[in-house]
Backbone as a chain_set.jsonl record, in Angstrom:
{"seq": "XXXXXXXXXXXXXXXXXXXXXXXXXXXXXXXXXXXXXXXXXXXXXXXXXXXXXXXXXXXXXXXXXXXXXXXXXXXXXXXXXXXXXXXXXXXXXXXXXXXXXXXXXXXXXXXXXXXXXXXXXXXXXXXXXXXXXXXXXXXXXXXXXXXXXXXXXXXXXXXXXXXXXXXXXXXXXXXXXXXXXXXXXXXXXXXX", "coords": {"N": [[-21.935, 8.005, 3.782], [-19.329, 10.048, 2.654], [-18.591, 11.617, -0.542], [-15.853, 11.977, -1.063], [-14.619, 9.969, 0.497], [-15.397, 7.69, -0.885], [-14.045, 7.76, -3.245], [-11.392, 6.45, -5.089], [-8.228, 7.293, -4.839], [-5.066, 7.544, -6.453], [-2.506, 8.087, -5.41], [0.978, 7.531, -4.937], [1.218, 5.43, -6.732], [2.005, 3.518, -9.679], [1.615, 4.442, -13.046], [1.308, 2.61, -15.799], [1.986, 2.689, -19.13], [-0.242, 1.397, -21.424], [0.006, -0.918, -24.193], [-1.554, 0.095, -26.342], [-1.493, 2.816, -25.994], [-0.584, 5.441, -27.749], [0.415, 7.967, -27.657], [3.069, 10.069, -28.329], [4.712, 11.032, -26.284], [4.134, 9.548, -23.98], [4.137, 6.822, -24.622], [5.115, 3.561, -23.793], [5.902, 4.189, -21.18], [6.518, 4.56, -17.606], [4.906, 6.104, -15.048], [5.325, 7.783, -12.055], [2.876, 8.385, -9.851], [2.346, 10.974, -7.827], [0.607, 12.749, -6.742], [-2.845, 12.915, -6.383], [-6.101, 13.819, -6.542], [-9.411, 15.242, -6.096], [-9.084, 17.435, -7.722], [-7.355, 16.773, -9.753], [-4.359, 15.24, -11.087], [-0.845, 14.61, -10.529], [2.264, 13.545, -11.777], [5.439, 11.881, -12.313], [7.376, 10.885, -14.971], [9.322, 8.01, -14.927], [11.059, 6.531, -16.45], [12.266, 7.532, -18.749], [14.973, 8.427, -20.01], [16.958, 11.324, -20.635], [19.327, 12.845, -22.929], [20.972, 14.301, -21.359], [23.041, 14.366, -18.425], [23.372, 14.051, -14.829], [25.615, 15.531, -14.083], [25.6, 17.508, -16.05], [23.421, 19.053, -15.262], [24.398, 20.044, -12.857], [26.513, 21.603, -13.868], [25.053, 23.49, -15.376], [23.697, 24.835, -13.342], [25.752, 25.913, -11.923], [26.855, 24.424, -9.792], [29.161, 23.224, -7.542], [31.004, 20.267, -7.699], [31.858, 17.673, -5.511], [33.526, 14.768, -4.394], [34.473, 14.006, -6.953], [33.475, 14.033, -10.427], [32.714, 11.864, -12.029], [30.81, 9.891, -11.294], [28.403, 11.33, -11.515], [28.347, 11.837, -14.19], [27.52, 9.499, -15.275], [24.936, 9.175, -14.45], [21.66, 9.484, -15.497], [19.496, 12.216, -16.389], [16.023, 12.501, -16.241], [13.211, 12.699, -18.496], [10.631, 14.022, -17.177], [8.019, 14.701, -17.778], [5.584, 16.418, -19.882], [4.849, 18.867, -18.817], [5.878, 21.908, -17.351], [8.637, 21.756, -18.196], [11.09, 22.981, -17.767], [11.531, 22.875, -15.11], [13.012, 21.311, -12.335], [12.556, 18.168, -10.765], [13.077, 16.24, -7.946], [13.001, 13.037, -6.936], [13.303, 11.324, -3.993], [14.671, 9.125, -1.435], [13.255, 8.834, 1.841], [14.125, 10.627, 4.818], [16.353, 12.988, 5.523], [14.899, 16.197, 5.2], [14.625, 18.586, 2.67], [14.328, 22.068, 1.733], [11.166, 22.751, 0.354], [10.42, 20.086, 0.26], [8.185, 17.355, -0.138], [6.639, 14.918, 1.546], [5.701, 11.824, 0.377], [5.305, 9.142, 0.996], [6.368, 7.035, 3.739], [8.753, 6.286, 2.711], [9.33, 7.707, 0.379], [10.004, 10.864, -1.03], [9.4, 14.037, -2.559], [11.025, 16.744, -4.13], [11.904, 20.112, -5.014], [14.079, 21.664, -4.688], [17.084, 23.596, -4.946], [19.018, 23.253, -3.043], [19.071, 20.536, -2.339], [20.251, 19.465, -4.58], [22.772, 20.629, -4.395], [23.675, 19.346, -2.077], [23.66, 16.694, -2.99], [25.706, 16.882, -4.887], [27.852, 17.191, -3.2], [28.001, 14.753, -2.104], [26.371, 14.415, 0.092], [23.759, 14.071, 0.017], [20.55, 12.409, -0.422], [20.426, 8.777, -0.17], [19.202, 7.382, -2.265], [17.943, 8.578, -5.294], [16.296, 10.29, -7.997], [16.476, 12.46, -10.779], [14.411, 14.579, -12.517], [13.289, 16.429, -15.342], [10.546, 18.411, -15.683], [7.049, 17.431, -15.433], [4.107, 15.351, -15.308], [0.714, 16.078, -15.854], [-2.767, 15.976, -15.023], [-6.049, 17.093, -15.549], [-8.995, 17.528, -13.46], [-10.754, 14.53, -13.344], [-9.703, 13.695, -15.813], [-7.562, 11.77, -15.78], [-8.891, 9.565, -14.68], [-10.733, 9.071, -16.726], [-8.958, 8.375, -18.825], [-7.895, 6.018, -17.75], [-10.184, 4.436, -17.673], [-10.5, 4.122, -20.36], [-8.635, 2.291, -20.978], [-5.965, 3.179, -21.251], [-3.994, 3.184, -19.372], [-2.343, 1.066, -17.039], [-2.626, 0.437, -13.636], [-0.753, 0.267, -10.635], [0.297, -0.309, -7.254], [3.074, 1.623, -6.144], [6.603, 0.875, -5.832], [9.503, 1.576, -3.953], [11.915, 0.453, -4.743], [11.634, 0.035, -7.5], [11.133, 2.625, -8.365], [13.64, 3.868, -7.956], [15.324, 2.346, -9.489], [17.779, 2.018, -12.04], [17.421, 0.754, -14.398], [16.081, 1.557, -16.943], [14.974, 0.653, -19.346], [13.59, -1.682, -18.677], [11.685, -0.994, -16.813], [8.887, -0.59, -17.315], [7.946, -3.175, -17.944], [8.629, -4.423, -15.534], [7.059, -2.996, -13.681], [4.461, -3.657, -14.559], [4.59, -6.361, -14.1], [4.355, -6.469, -11.363], [1.698, -6.774, -10.975], [1.326, -9.176, -12.082], [1.127, -9.09, -14.808], [2.03, -9.423, -18.197], [3.302, -7.284, -20.369], [4.064, -7.753, -22.964], [2.318, -9.618, -23.851], [-0.051, -8.378, -24.286], [-2.433, -7.166, -26.494], [-2.041, -4.483, -28.805], [-4.396, -3.345, -29.646], [-7.121, -1.614, -28.425], [-9.58, -2.628, -26.078], [-12.84, -3.252, -24.7], [-14.856, -4.634, -22.125]], "CA": [[-20.55, 8.055, 3.37], [-19.144, 11.191, 1.77], [-18.054, 11.299, -1.866], [-14.394, 11.912, -0.953], [-14.219, 8.672, 1.041], [-15.679, 6.619, -1.824], [-13.186, 7.912, -4.407], [-10.098, 5.782, -4.954], [-7.137, 8.074, -5.393], [-3.936, 6.681, -6.805], [-1.197, 8.581, -4.978], [1.969, 6.484, -4.696], [0.975, 4.339, -7.678], [2.58, 3.632, -11.009], [0.784, 4.372, -14.238], [2.084, 1.935, -16.832], [1.335, 2.901, -20.421], [-0.674, 0.189, -22.11], [0.545, -0.937, -25.561], [-2.348, 0.893, -27.262], [-1.269, 4.249, -25.764], [0.337, 5.826, -28.813], [0.911, 9.324, -27.446], [4.531, 9.96, -28.464], [5.424, 11.317, -25.035], [3.878, 8.572, -22.922], [4.24, 5.433, -25.065], [6.103, 2.705, -23.109], [6.412, 4.836, -19.968], [6.013, 4.337, -16.254], [4.796, 7.396, -14.374], [5.073, 7.71, -10.608], [1.813, 9.317, -9.51], [2.617, 11.417, -6.46], [-0.514, 13.552, -6.245], [-4.095, 12.598, -7.067], [-7.253, 14.191, -5.731], [-10.559, 15.7, -6.888], [-8.68, 18.505, -8.636], [-6.532, 16.236, -10.826], [-3.246, 14.372, -10.7], [0.512, 14.952, -10.948], [3.188, 12.425, -11.75], [6.745, 12.051, -12.948], [7.792, 9.727, -15.758], [10.555, 7.543, -14.282], [11.852, 5.633, -17.298], [12.535, 8.184, -20.031], [16.209, 9.198, -19.84], [17.367, 12.331, -21.606], [20.763, 12.795, -23.254], [21.678, 15.01, -20.29], [23.37, 13.634, -17.202], [23.296, 14.871, -13.614], [26.74, 16.475, -14.139], [25.169, 18.634, -16.889], [22.554, 19.902, -14.422], [25.281, 20.76, -11.942], [27.201, 22.641, -14.65], [24.076, 24.521, -15.728], [23.339, 25.592, -12.134], [26.995, 26.33, -11.265], [27.006, 23.692, -8.536], [30.481, 22.613, -7.446], [30.919, 18.838, -7.405], [32.926, 17.121, -4.675], [34.932, 14.94, -4.699], [34.729, 13.931, -8.389], [32.261, 14.137, -11.211], [32.454, 10.712, -12.902], [29.536, 9.277, -10.908], [27.304, 12.142, -12.009], [28.346, 11.764, -15.651], [26.852, 8.242, -15.638], [23.539, 9.221, -14.009], [20.789, 10.198, -16.427], [18.378, 13.06, -16.016], [14.856, 11.943, -16.911], [12.147, 13.56, -19.006], [9.581, 13.716, -16.208], [6.698, 14.95, -18.325], [5.51, 17.558, -20.793], [4.456, 20.073, -18.09], [6.98, 22.563, -16.619], [9.868, 21.057, -18.611], [12.288, 23.665, -17.286], [11.577, 22.748, -13.65], [13.558, 20.039, -11.886], [11.907, 17.439, -9.687], [13.946, 15.211, -7.389], [12.342, 12.034, -6.099], [14.374, 10.74, -3.174], [14.227, 8.352, -0.288], [12.96, 9.645, 3.019], [15.241, 10.892, 5.721], [16.473, 14.435, 5.652], [14.017, 17.007, 4.364], [15.171, 19.82, 2.126], [13.246, 23.019, 1.499], [10.163, 22.353, -0.646], [10.187, 18.633, 0.273], [6.832, 16.865, 0.114], [6.68, 13.481, 1.841], [4.616, 11.091, -0.27], [5.155, 7.981, 1.878], [7.471, 6.959, 4.695], [9.971, 5.958, 1.96], [9.508, 8.51, -0.838], [9.791, 12.303, -0.917], [9.654, 14.8, -3.783], [11.599, 18.032, -3.789], [12.299, 20.937, -6.155], [15.055, 22.589, -4.122], [18.473, 23.585, -5.415], [19.898, 22.818, -1.95], [19.259, 19.083, -2.393], [21.237, 19.218, -5.639], [24.073, 20.989, -3.835], [24.068, 18.27, -1.163], [23.993, 15.521, -3.815], [27.016, 17.147, -5.483], [28.859, 17.029, -2.139], [27.771, 13.392, -1.605], [25.693, 14.546, 1.388], [22.338, 14.02, -0.302], [19.876, 11.145, -0.114], [21.061, 7.575, -0.711], [18.549, 7.057, -3.525], [17.251, 9.719, -5.877], [16.325, 10.484, -9.439], [16.244, 13.852, -11.133], [13.622, 14.666, -13.741], [12.861, 17.747, -15.791], [9.146, 18.386, -16.058], [6.151, 16.481, -14.787], [2.896, 15.054, -16.057], [-0.452, 16.559, -15.119], [-4.107, 15.663, -15.519], [-7.136, 17.877, -14.956], [-10.004, 16.751, -12.72], [-11.467, 13.529, -14.128], [-8.996, 13.294, -17.034], [-6.848, 10.507, -15.574], [-9.891, 8.515, -14.504], [-11.258, 8.788, -18.067], [-7.917, 7.645, -19.56], [-7.818, 4.666, -17.18], [-11.376, 3.695, -18.126], [-10.302, 3.861, -21.791], [-7.526, 1.314, -21.05], [-4.687, 3.778, -21.62], [-3.033, 2.971, -18.279], [-2.434, 0.011, -16.039], [-2.207, 1.047, -12.369], [-0.276, -0.654, -9.612], [1.003, 0.395, -6.179], [4.491, 1.874, -6.422], [7.638, 0.382, -4.928], [10.676, 2.447, -4.014], [12.976, -0.233, -5.493], [11.433, 0.28, -8.926], [11.294, 4.063, -8.601], [15.051, 4.246, -7.99], [16.075, 1.485, -10.396], [18.277, 2.707, -13.225], [17.176, -0.103, -15.557], [14.952, 2.263, -17.538], [14.388, -0.173, -20.412], [12.749, -2.754, -18.155], [10.774, -0.529, -15.761], [7.475, -0.811, -17.654], [7.671, -4.605, -17.765], [8.732, -4.739, -14.103], [5.885, -2.428, -12.998], [3.304, -4.49, -14.925], [4.779, -7.666, -13.459], [3.879, -6.367, -9.982], [0.311, -7.246, -11.022], [1.289, -10.448, -12.792], [0.801, -8.807, -16.206], [3.128, -9.39, -19.161], [2.924, -6.309, -21.39], [4.329, -8.317, -24.288], [1.192, -10.485, -24.198], [-1.253, -7.567, -24.447], [-2.624, -6.653, -27.846], [-2.107, -3.029, -28.866], [-5.757, -2.911, -29.969], [-7.885, -1.399, -27.192], [-10.836, -3.377, -25.986], [-13.66, -3.042, -23.506], [-15.798, -5.743, -21.94]], "C": [[-20.368, 9.245, 2.426], [-18.462, 10.764, 0.473], [-16.542, 11.149, -1.839], [-13.952, 10.532, -0.492], [-14.45, 7.542, 0.046], [-14.792, 6.678, -3.063], [-11.839, 7.248, -4.137], [-9.029, 6.629, -5.631], [-5.904, 7.201, -5.515], [-2.578, 7.286, -6.459], [-0.311, 7.392, -4.639], [1.655, 5.222, -5.505], [1.791, 4.589, -8.946], [1.455, 3.636, -12.027], [1.679, 3.771, -15.314], [1.32, 2.109, -18.138], [1.002, 1.562, -21.056], [-0.169, 0.236, -23.554], [-0.255, -0.079, -26.551], [-2.209, 2.398, -27.047], [-0.18, 4.712, -26.73], [0.844, 7.253, -28.688], [2.431, 9.275, -27.464], [5.296, 10.24, -27.171], [5.298, 10.161, -24.05], [3.975, 7.112, -23.353], [5.382, 4.736, -24.333], [6.654, 3.314, -21.823], [5.814, 4.262, -18.693], [6.041, 5.715, -15.59], [4.522, 7.144, -12.9], [4.069, 8.797, -10.273], [1.984, 9.725, -8.049], [1.52, 12.316, -5.905], [-1.743, 13.193, -7.074], [-5.23, 12.916, -6.113], [-8.381, 14.645, -6.652], [-10.184, 16.738, -7.938], [-7.843, 18.006, -9.802], [-5.399, 15.386, -10.288], [-1.931, 14.936, -11.235], [1.383, 13.718, -10.825], [4.489, 12.785, -12.429], [7.081, 10.763, -13.676], [9.167, 9.302, -15.241], [11.393, 6.612, -15.159], [12.143, 6.217, -18.675], [13.789, 9.049, -19.905], [16.442, 10.178, -20.99], [18.836, 12.102, -21.967], [21.59, 13.43, -22.136], [21.935, 14.086, -19.103], [23.302, 14.598, -16.021], [24.434, 15.894, -13.591], [26.379, 17.705, -14.985], [24.285, 19.599, -16.099], [23.412, 20.715, -13.459], [26.027, 21.884, -12.665], [26.265, 23.809, -14.948], [23.751, 25.418, -14.541], [24.557, 26.088, -11.355], [27.159, 25.713, -9.887], [28.35, 22.979, -8.563], [30.331, 21.163, -6.994], [32.124, 18.413, -6.582], [32.619, 15.645, -4.445], [35.246, 14.797, -6.188], [33.429, 13.754, -9.146], [31.896, 12.864, -11.978], [31.14, 10.004, -12.57], [28.372, 10.021, -11.544], [27.24, 12.179, -13.536], [27.654, 10.494, -16.135], [25.372, 8.243, -15.273], [22.713, 10.082, -14.959], [19.836, 11.144, -15.709], [17.202, 12.534, -16.831], [13.936, 13.033, -17.446], [10.915, 13.22, -18.179], [8.169, 13.947, -16.705], [6.676, 16.216, -19.149], [5.115, 18.882, -20.128], [5.674, 20.607, -17.325], [8.322, 21.903, -16.915], [11.153, 21.723, -18.13], [12.438, 23.585, -15.771], [12.086, 21.36, -13.277], [12.8, 19.468, -10.71], [12.855, 16.345, -9.227], [13.087, 14.296, -6.528], [13.46, 11.393, -5.301], [13.79, 9.936, -2.026], [14.074, 9.273, 0.916], [14.184, 9.734, 3.915], [15.275, 12.377, 5.942], [15.48, 15.12, 4.721], [14.743, 18.268, 3.937], [14.01, 20.783, 1.933], [12.429, 22.553, 0.304], [9.956, 20.843, -0.731], [8.73, 18.325, 0.584], [6.937, 15.366, 0.325], [5.461, 12.825, 1.205], [4.277, 9.861, 0.564], [6.281, 8.044, 2.903], [8.802, 6.728, 3.978], [10.295, 6.914, 0.826], [9.125, 9.96, -0.591], [10.088, 12.943, -2.262], [10.067, 16.203, -3.384], [11.933, 18.791, -5.077], [13.407, 21.919, -5.775], [16.441, 22.467, -4.757], [19.403, 23.074, -4.31], [20.076, 21.301, -1.933], [20.27, 18.728, -3.478], [22.643, 19.554, -5.151], [24.574, 19.904, -2.885], [24.41, 16.987, -1.926], [25.384, 15.689, -4.413], [28.147, 16.972, -4.474], [28.802, 15.641, -1.515], [27.227, 13.436, -0.173], [24.183, 14.492, 1.205], [21.731, 12.692, 0.091], [20.623, 9.966, -0.735], [20.51, 7.239, -2.09], [17.788, 8.275, -4.023], [17.216, 9.57, -7.391], [15.939, 11.922, -9.699], [15.53, 13.879, -12.476], [13.327, 16.127, -14.059], [11.429, 17.628, -16.284], [8.359, 17.351, -15.286], [4.962, 16.247, -15.714], [1.708, 15.499, -15.219], [-1.747, 16.212, -15.816], [-5.102, 16.556, -14.801], [-8.098, 16.948, -14.229], [-10.74, 15.809, -13.674], [-10.738, 13.005, -15.351], [-8.292, 11.951, -16.875], [-7.832, 9.351, -15.43], [-10.48, 8.099, -15.854], [-10.237, 7.974, -18.872], [-7.776, 6.212, -19.052], [-9.008, 3.836, -17.659], [-11.301, 3.364, -19.615], [-9.132, 2.906, -22.031], [-6.198, 1.896, -21.527], [-3.595, 3.43, -20.605], [-3.38, 1.729, -17.475], [-1.947, 0.652, -14.748], [-1.8, -0.033, -11.381], [0.389, 0.152, -8.497], [2.502, 0.489, -6.484], [5.389, 1.179, -5.405], [8.857, 1.292, -5.062], [11.816, 1.788, -4.795], [12.849, 0.058, -6.986], [11.573, 1.767, -9.258], [12.773, 4.382, -8.824], [15.915, 3.341, -8.868], [16.568, 2.302, -11.593], [18.191, 1.824, -14.477], [15.925, 0.421, -16.268], [14.231, 1.437, -18.597], [13.372, -1.17, -19.875], [11.731, -2.292, -17.109], [9.312, -0.794, -16.081], [7.108, -2.277, -17.451], [7.681, -4.98, -16.283], [7.523, -4.202, -13.336], [4.639, -3.256, -13.308], [3.384, -5.848, -14.237], [4.363, -7.639, -11.985], [2.436, -6.855, -9.869], [0.189, -8.608, -11.698], [0.946, -10.28, -14.262], [2.08, -8.778, -17.026], [2.708, -8.462, -20.292], [3.122, -6.846, -22.801], [3.164, -9.186, -24.77], [-0.108, -9.72, -24.423], [-1.295, -7.024, -25.862], [-2.654, -5.125, -27.817], [-3.484, -2.489, -29.243], [-6.551, -2.792, -28.663], [-9.174, -2.203, -27.235], [-11.556, -3.062, -24.69], [-14.583, -4.235, -23.361], [-17.065, -5.249, -21.295]], "O": [[-21.162, 9.431, 1.504], [-17.844, 9.702, 0.395], [-15.998, 10.281, -2.522], [-13.0, 9.978, -1.041], [-13.764, 6.523, 0.119], [-14.786, 5.736, -3.857], [-11.227, 7.46, -3.09], [-8.943, 6.669, -6.858], [-5.729, 6.239, -4.767], [-1.595, 7.021, -7.151], [-0.781, 6.378, -4.124], [1.807, 4.101, -5.02], [2.203, 5.712, -9.236], [0.466, 2.919, -11.881], [2.691, 4.363, -15.691], [0.154, 1.727, -18.243], [1.869, 0.7, -21.206], [0.06, 1.322, -24.086], [0.321, 0.428, -27.514], [-2.746, 3.182, -27.83], [0.999, 4.409, -26.544], [1.623, 7.706, -29.527], [3.031, 8.52, -26.699], [6.406, 9.74, -26.986], [6.262, 9.832, -23.357], [3.899, 6.231, -22.497], [6.491, 5.265, -24.264], [7.769, 2.983, -21.419], [4.782, 3.592, -18.694], [7.067, 6.395, -15.577], [3.614, 6.396, -12.539], [4.364, 9.986, -10.394], [1.788, 8.914, -7.145], [1.512, 12.612, -4.71], [-1.693, 13.17, -8.304], [-5.316, 12.36, -5.018], [-8.306, 14.449, -7.865], [-10.89, 16.901, -8.933], [-7.635, 18.751, -10.76], [-5.469, 14.874, -9.171], [-1.901, 15.638, -12.246], [1.251, 12.942, -9.879], [4.625, 13.847, -13.036], [7.076, 9.683, -13.085], [10.073, 10.128, -15.128], [12.328, 5.976, -14.673], [12.253, 5.48, -19.655], [13.69, 10.261, -19.715], [16.158, 9.886, -22.151], [19.502, 11.258, -21.368], [22.774, 13.126, -21.988], [21.168, 13.167, -18.818], [23.188, 15.811, -16.201], [24.237, 17.016, -13.125], [26.804, 18.817, -14.673], [24.39, 20.816, -16.254], [23.191, 21.911, -13.266], [26.157, 22.987, -12.134], [26.638, 24.971, -14.791], [23.551, 26.621, -14.706], [24.415, 26.622, -10.255], [27.55, 26.387, -8.934], [28.643, 22.223, -9.489], [29.622, 20.87, -6.031], [33.263, 18.745, -6.908], [31.438, 15.324, -4.308], [36.203, 15.412, -6.658], [32.408, 13.373, -8.573], [30.804, 12.816, -12.544], [30.431, 9.565, -13.476], [27.447, 9.393, -12.06], [26.203, 12.512, -14.108], [27.242, 10.422, -17.293], [24.625, 7.388, -15.748], [23.024, 11.249, -15.194], [19.427, 10.899, -14.574], [17.372, 12.16, -17.992], [13.889, 14.143, -16.916], [10.232, 12.234, -18.457], [7.216, 13.44, -16.114], [7.626, 16.999, -19.127], [5.051, 19.911, -20.8], [6.414, 19.832, -16.719], [9.057, 21.535, -15.998], [12.202, 21.079, -18.094], [13.368, 24.162, -15.208], [11.642, 20.357, -13.836], [12.444, 20.185, -9.775], [13.381, 15.598, -10.052], [12.519, 14.72, -5.522], [14.462, 10.962, -5.873], [12.611, 10.04, -1.69], [14.683, 10.34, 0.992], [15.149, 8.985, 3.758], [14.336, 12.959, 6.485], [15.253, 14.673, 3.596], [15.394, 18.931, 4.744], [12.848, 20.377, 1.962], [12.98, 22.014, -0.655], [9.371, 20.362, -1.702], [8.119, 18.948, 1.452], [7.281, 14.625, -0.596], [4.326, 13.224, 1.464], [3.106, 9.571, 0.809], [7.054, 9.002, 2.927], [9.864, 6.948, 4.561], [11.43, 6.934, 0.35], [8.072, 10.254, -0.024], [10.926, 12.454, -3.019], [9.537, 16.779, -2.434], [12.211, 18.179, -6.107], [13.636, 22.901, -6.482], [16.903, 21.368, -5.062], [20.463, 22.52, -4.604], [21.142, 20.822, -1.546], [21.056, 17.796, -3.315], [23.597, 18.84, -5.461], [25.761, 19.576, -2.886], [25.342, 16.273, -1.553], [26.162, 14.736, -4.442], [29.272, 16.643, -4.85], [29.472, 15.376, -0.517], [27.579, 12.603, 0.663], [23.422, 14.821, 2.115], [22.328, 11.932, 0.853], [21.362, 10.132, -1.706], [21.264, 6.854, -2.985], [17.073, 8.924, -3.261], [18.0, 8.827, -7.982], [15.177, 12.526, -8.944], [15.987, 13.277, -13.449], [13.139, 16.949, -13.162], [11.134, 16.846, -17.187], [8.919, 16.51, -14.582], [4.841, 16.873, -16.766], [1.701, 15.314, -14.002], [-1.816, 16.162, -17.044], [-5.01, 16.753, -13.589], [-8.022, 15.727, -14.369], [-11.283, 16.244, -14.689], [-11.118, 11.962, -15.885], [-8.412, 11.085, -17.741], [-7.623, 8.28, -16.0], [-10.7, 6.912, -16.098], [-10.602, 6.998, -19.527], [-7.56, 5.294, -19.842], [-8.853, 2.667, -18.01], [-11.96, 2.434, -20.08], [-8.691, 2.737, -23.168], [-5.394, 1.192, -22.137], [-2.413, 3.389, -20.947], [-4.546, 1.397, -17.265], [-0.937, 1.355, -14.766], [-2.415, -1.097, -11.301], [0.986, 1.194, -8.768], [3.105, -0.445, -7.012], [4.987, 0.928, -4.269], [9.198, 1.723, -6.164], [12.6, 2.483, -5.441], [13.851, 0.302, -7.659], [12.08, 2.12, -10.323], [13.12, 5.086, -9.772], [17.122, 3.559, -8.974], [15.855, 3.171, -12.096], [18.818, 2.12, -15.494], [14.858, -0.188, -16.205], [13.009, 1.518, -18.725], [12.389, -1.472, -20.553], [10.988, -3.114, -16.573], [8.559, -1.19, -15.191], [6.076, -2.585, -16.854], [6.844, -5.76, -15.83], [7.014, -4.874, -12.439], [3.843, -3.529, -12.41], [2.364, -6.413, -13.84], [4.05, -8.686, -11.418], [2.003, -7.295, -8.805], [-0.913, -9.13, -11.866], [0.515, -11.238, -14.904], [3.083, -8.194, -16.617], [1.844, -8.818, -21.093], [2.422, -6.436, -23.728], [3.042, -9.456, -25.965], [-1.143, -10.319, -24.713], [-0.307, -6.488, -26.363], [-3.231, -4.535, -26.903], [-3.709, -1.281, -29.163], [-6.642, -3.749, -27.894], [-9.766, -2.419, -28.292], [-10.94, -2.654, -23.706], [-15.045, -4.791, -24.358], [-17.982, -6.034, -21.055]]}, "num_chains": 1, "name": "protein.A"}
């Protein structure tokens, strides 16, 4: 058996910050891990809304909104991670592919294209999407080390939770997929 086949990669999984993870950026977060291989991992935090709304992104990029902007004024832009904070990432449901689209599963695609934003503004975009600025990245072996140190709980991702706008409850909901209640976990790290 080759080494690649024996390695468990966590693409299309959630990383749920454990209570003892005190990093100010990642405390209480859920990260959608969309790439994980021998070279490292990439993810997008899906429950850290910024003050900015989708309408602000459209204004910044001079994208004309049709037919009206009120919907986009209520939709938050998320802080997707501390890497490439000036780059936008759009996680959306599968269907139409835009330039730079990367299919993660049959249900989830990631894109960095301005054309998807233009289509969203014209209400011709995907049914479900979230827009994040920045991403999270781990070097080879770094994520595995953090998991072994009990910094993260991992669980397979669901598209319903990815696209939920109940940001406050996403961490609890992701942990509940495994039957774990984060409120019952001590913030003191432990190993057995």
